[in-house]
N, CA and C atoms as a LAMMPS dump frame, in Angstrom:
ITEM: TIMESTEP
0
ITEM: NUMBER OF ATOMS
222
ITEM: BOX BOUNDS ff ff ff
-5.0000000000000000e+02 5.0000000000000000e+02
-5.0000000000000000e+02 5.0000000000000000e+02
-5.0000000000000000e+02 5.0000000000000000e+02
ITEM: ATOMS id mol type element x y z
1 1 1 N -241.015 419.275 -451.268
2 1 2 C -240.069 418.195 -451.457
3 1 3 C -238.676 418.778 -451.591
4 2 1 N -237.694 417.977 -451.241
5 2 2 C -236.302 418.379 -451.367
6 2 3 C -235.471 417.187 -451.825
7 3 1 N -234.415 417.469 -452.526
8 3 2 C -233.446 416.441 -452.886
9 3 3 C -232.262 416.611 -451.944
10 4 1 N -231.831 415.531 -451.314
11 4 2 C -230.7 415.563 -450.4
12 4 3 C -229.656 414.56 -450.873
13 5 1 N -228.444 414.682 -450.343
14 5 2 C -227.326 413.829 -450.735
15 5 3 C -226.847 413.051 -449.511
16 6 1 N -226.543 411.776 -449.7
17 6 2 C -225.957 410.963 -448.64
18 6 3 C -224.458 411.217 -448.674
19 7 1 N -223.854 411.605 -447.519
20 7 2 C -222.423 411.899 -447.503
21 7 3 C -221.6 410.624 -447.32
22 8 1 N -220.282 410.783 -447.214
23 8 2 C -219.38 409.636 -447.133
24 8 3 C -219.535 408.829 -445.847
25 9 1 N -220.251 409.372 -444.856
26 9 2 C -220.529 408.637 -443.615
27 9 3 C -221.99 408.187 -443.577
28 10 1 N -222.656 408.182 -444.739
29 10 2 C -224.048 407.746 -444.892
30 10 3 C -225.044 408.624 -444.133
31 11 1 N -224.71 409.891 -443.971
32 11 2 C -225.61 410.84 -443.31
33 11 3 C -226.363 411.642 -444.357
34 12 1 N -227.532 412.116 -443.971
35 12 2 C -228.35 412.963 -444.835
36 12 3 C -228.649 414.249 -444.085
37 13 1 N -228.438 415.368 -444.726
38 13 2 C -228.733 416.681 -444.13
39 13 3 C -230.148 417.079 -444.551
40 14 1 N -231.006 417.317 -443.573
41 14 2 C -232.356 417.778 -443.868
42 14 3 C -232.354 419.299 -443.944
43 15 1 N -232.852 419.863 -445.029
44 15 2 C -232.864 421.312 -445.179
45 15 3 C -233.664 422.006 -444.065
46 16 1 N -233.263 423.221 -443.747
47 16 2 C -233.897 423.994 -442.671
48 16 3 C -235.401 424.101 -442.86
49 17 1 N -235.849 424.414 -444.076
50 17 2 C -237.288 424.61 -444.279
51 17 3 C -238.074 423.323 -444.024
52 18 1 N -237.464 422.172 -444.296
53 18 2 C -238.115 420.889 -444.008
54 18 3 C -238.165 420.66 -442.502
55 19 1 N -237.03 420.896 -441.824
56 19 2 C -236.977 420.71 -440.36
57 19 3 C -237.981 421.611 -439.654
58 20 1 N -238.042 422.857 -440.078
59 20 2 C -238.964 423.807 -439.447
60 20 3 C -240.417 423.44 -439.732
61 21 1 N -240.685 422.999 -440.929
62 21 2 C -242.062 422.663 -441.303
63 21 3 C -242.618 421.503 -440.486
64 22 1 N -241.773 420.487 -440.21
65 22 2 C -242.275 419.336 -439.462
66 22 3 C -241.868 419.356 -437.995
67 23 1 N -241.131 420.393 -437.602
68 23 2 C -240.821 420.587 -436.187
69 23 3 C -239.814 419.62 -435.598
70 24 1 N -238.739 419.357 -436.325
71 24 2 C -237.695 418.499 -435.767
72 24 3 C -236.428 419.312 -435.529
73 25 1 N -235.632 418.861 -434.556
74 25 2 C -234.381 419.525 -434.214
75 25 3 C -233.358 418.461 -433.83
76 26 1 N -232.17 418.904 -433.394
77 26 2 C -231.136 417.955 -432.975
78 26 3 C -231.709 416.985 -431.953
79 27 1 N -231.431 415.72 -432.139
80 27 2 C -231.891 414.711 -431.198
81 27 3 C -233.293 414.186 -431.465
82 28 1 N -234.002 414.78 -432.416
83 28 2 C -235.34 414.276 -432.747
84 28 3 C -235.231 412.85 -433.269
85 29 1 N -236.219 412.043 -432.918
86 29 2 C -236.232 410.652 -433.365
87 29 3 C -237.127 410.526 -434.584
88 30 1 N -236.634 409.795 -435.593
89 30 2 C -237.39 409.581 -436.818
90 30 3 C -237.573 408.086 -437.032
91 31 1 N -238.76 407.7 -437.446
92 31 2 C -239.039 406.323 -437.816
93 31 3 C -238.729 406.181 -439.297
94 32 1 N -237.994 405.144 -439.686
95 32 2 C -237.66 404.899 -441.089
96 32 3 C -238.42 403.672 -441.557
97 33 1 N -239.182 403.821 -442.637
98 33 2 C -239.88 402.7 -443.242
99 33 3 C -239.286 402.501 -444.636
100 34 1 N -238.489 401.437 -444.813
101 34 2 C -237.896 401.185 -446.126
102 34 3 C -238.915 400.544 -447.077
103 35 1 N -238.806 400.881 -448.346
104 35 2 C -239.62 400.236 -449.366
105 35 3 C -238.84 400.237 -450.669
106 36 1 N -239.361 399.616 -451.67
107 36 2 C -238.697 399.471 -452.96
108 36 3 C -238.101 400.797 -453.441
109 37 1 N -236.795 400.846 -453.565
110 37 2 C -236.062 402.017 -454.07
111 37 3 C -236.197 403.275 -453.223
112 38 1 N -236.583 403.173 -451.961
113 38 2 C -236.713 404.396 -451.181
114 38 3 C -237.009 404.146 -449.724
115 39 1 N -237.388 405.223 -449.055
116 39 2 C -237.739 405.128 -447.649
117 39 3 C -238.672 406.263 -447.291
118 40 1 N -239.361 406.074 -446.18
119 40 2 C -240.259 407.093 -445.642
120 40 3 C -239.742 407.439 -444.251
121 41 1 N -239.601 408.721 -443.947
122 41 2 C -239.198 409.182 -442.615
123 41 3 C -240.406 409.81 -441.931
124 42 1 N -240.626 409.418 -440.676
125 42 2 C -241.729 409.984 -439.906
126 42 3 C -241.174 410.492 -438.586
127 43 1 N -241.416 411.757 -438.277
128 43 2 C -240.968 412.332 -437.001
129 43 3 C -241.824 411.751 -435.887
130 44 1 N -241.172 411.171 -434.877
131 44 2 C -241.91 410.54 -433.788
132 44 3 C -242.509 411.55 -432.824
133 45 1 N -241.831 412.668 -432.572
134 45 2 C -242.337 413.738 -431.711
135 45 3 C -242.912 413.208 -430.406
136 46 1 N -242.15 412.381 -429.723
137 46 2 C -242.565 411.88 -428.424
138 46 3 C -243.459 410.663 -428.46
139 47 1 N -243.902 410.263 -429.649
140 47 2 C -244.749 409.082 -429.764
141 47 3 C -243.899 407.834 -429.588
142 48 1 N -244.482 406.803 -429.076
143 48 2 C -243.782 405.531 -428.927
144 48 3 C -244.441 404.523 -429.855
145 49 1 N -243.653 404.033 -430.823
146 49 2 C -244.197 403.123 -431.815
147 49 3 C -243.808 401.663 -431.559
148 50 1 N -243.093 401.391 -430.472
149 50 2 C -242.685 400.023 -430.183
150 50 3 C -243.91 399.118 -430.165
151 51 1 N -243.897 398.133 -431.027
152 51 2 C -244.992 397.181 -431.092
153 51 3 C -246.118 397.569 -432.031
154 52 1 N -246.307 398.846 -432.292
155 52 2 C -247.42 399.265 -433.135
156 52 3 C -247.267 398.803 -434.577
157 53 1 N -246.047 398.754 -435.079
158 53 2 C -245.832 398.405 -436.477
159 53 3 C -245.317 396.984 -436.661
160 54 1 N -245.392 396.17 -435.628
161 54 2 C -244.852 394.816 -435.686
162 54 3 C -245.385 394.043 -436.888
163 55 1 N -246.669 394.125 -437.173
164 55 2 C -247.279 393.391 -438.28
165 55 3 C -247.55 394.272 -439.493
166 56 1 N -246.948 395.446 -439.512
167 56 2 C -247.154 396.387 -440.609
168 56 3 C -246.552 395.84 -441.903
169 57 1 N -247.335 395.853 -442.952
170 57 2 C -246.856 395.448 -444.273
171 57 3 C -247.218 396.571 -445.231
172 58 1 N -246.2 397.135 -445.855
173 58 2 C -246.423 398.243 -446.783
174 58 3 C -246.644 397.669 -448.172
175 59 1 N -247.806 397.862 -448.734
176 59 2 C -248.135 397.355 -450.067
177 59 3 C -247.793 398.433 -451.088
178 60 1 N -246.577 398.351 -451.616
179 60 2 C -246.095 399.386 -452.542
180 60 3 C -246.958 399.511 -453.786
181 61 1 N -247.37 398.38 -454.324
182 61 2 C -248.125 398.4 -455.569
183 61 3 C -249.457 399.135 -455.417
184 62 1 N -250.043 399.088 -454.236
185 62 2 C -251.345 399.703 -454.008
186 62 3 C -251.242 401.164 -453.571
187 63 1 N -250.061 401.618 -453.202
188 63 2 C -249.92 402.969 -452.66
189 63 3 C -249.863 404.01 -453.772
190 64 1 N -250.639 405.047 -453.632
191 64 2 C -250.733 406.093 -454.653
192 64 3 C -249.397 406.769 -454.924
193 65 1 N -248.596 407.024 -453.879
194 65 2 C -247.298 407.687 -454.072
195 65 3 C -246.372 406.825 -454.912
196 66 1 N -246.412 405.509 -454.73
197 66 2 C -245.568 404.619 -455.516
198 66 3 C -245.943 404.704 -456.985
199 67 1 N -247.22 404.746 -457.264
200 67 2 C -247.674 404.849 -458.654
201 67 3 C -247.148 406.124 -459.302
202 68 1 N -247.112 407.214 -458.544
203 68 2 C -246.629 408.488 -459.076
204 68 3 C -245.123 408.512 -459.217
205 69 1 N -244.4 408.111 -458.143
206 69 2 C -242.954 408.235 -458.122
207 69 3 C -242.237 407.253 -459.039
208 70 1 N -242.753 406.046 -459.141
209 70 2 C -242.029 405.004 -459.854
210 70 3 C -242.762 404.493 -461.091
211 71 1 N -243.664 405.268 -461.624
212 71 2 C -244.41 404.786 -462.792
213 71 3 C -243.449 404.383 -463.892
214 72 1 N -243.701 403.221 -464.411
215 72 2 C -242.856 402.686 -465.471
216 72 3 C -241.622 401.978 -464.977
217 73 1 N -241.284 402.109 -463.665
218 73 2 C -240.083 401.459 -463.122
219 73 3 C -240.417 400.447 -462.044
220 74 1 N -241.58 400.545 -461.443
221 74 2 C -241.938 399.641 -460.332
222 74 3 C -242.442 398.319 -460.834
């Protein structure tokens, strides 16, 4: 995990070790899934998700990561 900062142009710099670990570089496309107090980034790596997530509903209360990250605040 890494902590990053949003700059004055709303950009986020991904640390080198994170980029190398998941194999992303300049121009890589990332899918953003927003949820309560946060977001999830997924590297597309050539995958096409158009239409696949149309009916996707993220159940924050049931997700294990939400229970860990936001315990007592969610």
